[in-house]
C-alpha positions, 0 to 999 in steps of 0.5 A, a space after each residue: 625383826 619388828 625393830 627393823 621394820 619400824 626403823 625402815 618405816 621411819 626411814 622411808 617417812 623421813 626420806 619422803 618428807 625430805 623429798 617433799 621439802 626439796 621439791 617445795 624448795 625447788 618450786 620456790 626457787 623457780 618461782 622467785 627466779 621467774 619473777 626476777 627474770 620478768 622484773 629485769 626484762 620489763 625494766 629493760 624493755 621500758 628503758 629502751 622504749 623510754 630512751 628512744 621516745 626521749 630522742 624523738 626528733 622535733 620538727 617545725 610545725 610548718 616542715 613538710 617532708 616526703 613520706 618514706 615510701 608510697 606504701 608507708 603508713 608514716 609521714 614525718 610531716 605528720 609528727 615524729 611519734 606515730 602509731 597503728 593499732 592491732 598491727 605489725 610491720 611486714 617482713 619486707 627487708 627492702 622497704 619500710 614494709 606495710 602494716 599487717 592487720 589482725 596482729 597477735 593479741 591485738 598488739 600495736 605498732 609505734 614509729 619514732 623518728 630520731 633525726 639527729 643533729 650532732 650524730 649522738 642519737 642511738 636507735 632502738 638497736 643501739 646503732 648511731 643515727 647519722 647526723 643532719 643531712 648525712 642520712 636519708 629520711 628512712 635511716 632515722 625511723 624506728 618501729 616497735 612491734 611484736 612478732 611470733 618468734 622462731 620458738 613460738 614466743 612473742 618477741 618485741 622487735 625494733 625495725 630500723 634502716 641499716 646501711 643497705 636495707 631494713 632490718 628487725 632486731 629482737 629486743 625481748 622475748 616473751 612480750 605477749 601484749 604491747 599497747 600504746 596510747 598517745 597523750 595529746 597536748 590540746 592547750 599548748 602547755 607541753 602537757 598531755 590533756 587527753 590520751 587516745 589510741 592511734 585509731 582515735 587520732 587517725 579518726 580525728 585527722 580525717 575529721 579535721 580541715 585539710 589545711 590543719 596540721 595532723 593531730 600527731 603533732 600534738 603528741 606530748 607523751 606516750 603511755 606504754 603498757 606491756 604484759 610479759 610472760 615467763 619462758 616456762 610454767 610456774 606451779 605457784 603462779 596465781 590463777 589468771 583472772 584477767 587484766 585491763 590495760 590502761 584501767 577499767 574506765 578506758 577498757 569499758 569505753 574502748 575495748 571493742 575499738 582497741 583490741 588487746 587492752 582487755 585480756 580475759 583468761 580465755 584469751 590465753 592459749 591453754 599451753 601457756 596459762 601456767 606461765 608467770 606474768 608481769 604487767 608494767 606500764 609507763 608514761 613517757 614524756 617527749 623531750 621537747 614536743 613540737 607544738 602547733 603555732 
């Protein structure tokens, strides 16, 4: 009887140890799977954003075109790459829509004009932009912005003009933060000398003489920063201690004026704090930046 009890005790110990090892292996697999998903997702998002920016239209500095609509915050004569801080586009499907303030997590909006010459340009949703005069000025514009998805996950969207109306295509789910700085070429050498937020550029435009071209025309590069989160919790994720997008120096000087560039632990909803996260950023140079003569 004693031998039986000893055998049962040893067997139970072995079973519990096996279950514990199995759980550890399962958690490890889940952790690496989440990390791989975030790695692939971040690469996918940066690829689409980079491809779109590198196809930005290049317009002569003297060119003046009408704005997309009376309510549009973007005017092509101001430059082919423009943006808004702490905003997202409305769900209006009959026009470009208007910008809503107080966006989710202070996320930005970036607008890119993709005027095509030979019809070989693809917008952010993968559709061909018609060439030259075969399209309206609306059909060449695309906007990147983050909106709450149906399932509560923040989605990076691409807003574009379809054949009959404006549409918005979800590019990637789980994009918590989308922040953009614009590199201005201040000495006309095709290289950025100063990176500013959209609000800072708008402030410079208000201060310049009315006869001078918009500062948006001097954008030579774009610095994009993204924070992605996994679709499920991760027991092995490190405790989130906060992030400073674009570096501590920029955040120290601009956090209050550019919301979303500093992320504190308390900024995250408790229900998603255990999610794995990946921060990525990239500086994307425009193919041929339009310069002021």
